[in-house]
N, C-alpha and C positions, 0 to 999 in steps of 0.2 A: 593536346588533342590534334588529330589530323587537320592540316590546313590545306584547303583547296586553293592553289595558286591562281590568281587572275591578274593579268597585266592591266592596271588601271591607274596610271600616274595622274598627278594633279596638273591642271593647266597653269603655266608659269604666270606669276604676277609681276615678276621683276624682269628687266631686260637682259639680253646677252648672256654671258656666262653665269651671272647671278641667278638665272632662272631655276637652275637645278637645286638651289638651296631653299626654294619656296616650299612651305608646308601648309599654306592656307588657301591655295587656289582650288577651284572646283575640280572634281574628278572628270577625266575625259569621257568615260562611259561609252566607249565604242561598242556597238552592239555585238560584234563578233567576239570581242574579248570577254564580254559578260556571259556568253553562252556556256562556258565551262562550268561555272558554279551552278547554273540552272540544270544542266544535264546531269551532273553528279547528284544534285538534290533530288531529281526525279527518280534516278536509279535507286537511291537509298530508300525513297518512299515506297517504291514498288516492292522492294525486298524486305520491308519492315526493319530497316536498319536506321541508326541515327546516333546512338551513343558511341563516343570514341573508345577504341581499344587501347588501354594505357601503354601496352608494349610498343606501340608504334607512335607514341606521342611526339617524337621529335621529327617525324617525317612530313614532307609536303607531298601532295598529289598534284601533278601537273597534267592537265588534260588539253582543252581546246587552246590552240594558238601556236605561233612560232616562238615558243618560250623556252626551248631546250637550254639556252645559255643561262637561264635563271635557276637551273637545277643545282643542288648541292649533293654531296655524297650521301647515299642512302635514300634519296627521294624516289618516289614511285612515278613512273611515266605511263600514262594511259591515253594515247592518241596525240601527243604533242608532236611538233615538228621543229626542224631547225630553221632559224632565221638566216636567210641567205646573205644578210648584211653583216652578220657577226663572223669574226675570224675564228679559226680553231682555238686560238689562245684565249678567247673570251669564254670558252667552255672549261670551267675550272674543276669539274668533278672528275673523279677516278673510278667511282663505283656507283651504279644506279640499279634500281629494281625496275626493269622495263617489262611491261605487260603488253603494250601495243604502241605503235608509232603511226604518224599520219601517212607515211608512204615509204617506198623502197629507197628513195634518195636519203631520207633521214636515217633509215636502217643502215645503209652503206656507210654513212658518216660515222655512226656510232660503232659499228663493227671495226672500222679502221682505228678506232680509239680503244679497242680491246673489250668492248661491252658485248654482253650476250643479249641478242635481240630476237624475239620470236617473230615469225612471219605472220603477224597479225596487224592489219593495216586499217586505217580509216580515221578521219576526223570525227570526234564524238558528236559534232553538230549534225552529222548525218542521221543521228538517232532521234531527232526532233519528232517525226511523225509516230515513232514507237512509244514516245514518252509523254507527248503533249497532244492529245486527240484534237484539241481545238485547231491545231495547225492544218490538219487534214480537212476539217470543215471549212476553214478559210480558203484552202486551195480549191474547194468545190464551188466557191462563190466568186467568180471572176468579176472584177470591177474595172479593169483597164487592159489595154492591149499589151503594154510592157511596163517594166519598172527599170529605172536607172539607179544603180547602187554604187556610189564611188567609194574608194578608199578615203577614210576620214581626212587624211592629209591632202586630198585633192578636192575637197569640198568647194573651194573657191572657183575651181575650174568648171564644176558641174552644177552649182546651186541654182542657176537660172534656166536649166534645160527642162523640157517637158517631162513629167512623170518621174522626177527625181525624188528620192527619199533621203533624208538626212541620217547618216549612219550613227550620229550621236543622239538621235531621238529616243523616246521611250522604247525599250526592247520589244514589248509586245506589239507596239504600233509598227515598228520596222518589219518585224516578221510577218505581220498580217498584210502589210503593203506588198511585200515580195510574194507571199502565198497567193494573193488575190489578183496577180498579174499573169497574163498568158505566157510571157517569156521575160527573161531578165538579162540585162547587160550591165557591165560596170567593172571597175578596177578593184572592188572589194572582193577578196577571196570568199568571205563568208556570205556575201550576196549570192555568189555562184553555188556554194555548198548548200545553203538553205533551199534555194530553188531546186537543185537537183535532188535533194532528199525527198522532195514532194513531187518529183516527176515532171518538173517544169524545165523546159529548154533554157539554157543559159550560156552566155558567151562572156568570157573575161576580156577586158580591154587592157592592153599592156600599160602598166603603171609607170609614171615618170619618177616615182619615189621608191618603188619596190622591185628588186630583182625577180626574175621569173621562177626562181627556185621553188617557192612555196606552191605556185600554181602547178608546176610539173610534178612535184612531190604528191600533192593531193590527187591529181588526175591519175597518176600511175597507181596510187594506193587504192583506187576503186576498180582495179583490174583492167584498165584500158591501156592500149599501147601508148608509150610516151610520145610517139610521133603523131598521134591523133589529136593532140591538144592544139587548139587554134587560139592564138592571142590576137584579137583585133587591134589594128593600129590606132583606131580612134572610134568615137561614138557612132558616127554614121556607118562605118564598116561593121561595127558590132551589131547594130540594129538590123542591117541587111542580112547578116549571117544568121542571127537568132530567129528572124522571121521565117527562115527556111528549115530550121532544125526540127527533128522529131524529138519526143521525150527522151531523156538520156537512158542509154543502156549500159548498166554497170555490172561487172562481174564481182559483186560484193554483197555480203549478207550481214545484216545487223547482229545476228546471233553470235558470230565469232568475236566481235568486239565486246558485246555485252558479257559474254562468258569470261572475257579477260579482265573484267572489272575487279579491282582489288577490294572486294567486300569485307575481307578479314580485317581491314583497317577500322571497321566499325563493329559495334555489338548490336544485337537485336534491341529494338526500341519498341516497347509494348505500349507506349503512350499513343493514343489515337490522335492523328493530326489530319487536317484537310489536305487533299491532294495539291501538289504545288501548281502554281500558275506562272505563266510567263510575265 
């Protein structure tokens, strides 16, 4: 059956090099990496789809995240991006079925490898308000001036600051915290994406563990000039910038990304099911 890929490794229980062999640690559950499955689930529900189409049973669908290096030949790409930390040699595929990518930087990388890539951009997390109406309601009920959303690898740096949300917390709680804030800052790319999807001003803080590739890729994929991206040097600078920002203006429409969704991987599902929840 079609497998929706989601990067969610286990936390290591063993030290050093032995950590990668652990099979028993708890899952990381970074909220941004969990969004792919939730977005796909909601699109399928809206379209009355759910049963796998056997002809595509060996394929993966890769959506939210910098997970392009996890793709295998024949996999379907819908909104994924390249991870700037991965070398070209770490992308082992030769043939992909690409419906959309996160942004033009990922598109350029793939075209240089001989892949056919349509000019359809956008991280699928931008579809949250289209698929989960509760997120719009949360955004209408502001509870705080700002939210700080760090990359999960930088939690120790930010965990004691005011209005910080743990990116490894329950998915719905993290999304609601972002949505109910007047503006957002942080080194989590999906903190920025979730905020901007709901019309909330957001400023990314330059990460000490992530290259700026994915931030630039996403920003350009929403139709904004590459040179208009501002990465704050630190939290204080980010807060000062975000407090002055207007709601984001993006030259991007959800319909184009939704129309590129590979619904033929699934069959019609006539079983009535409750609408998905975050």
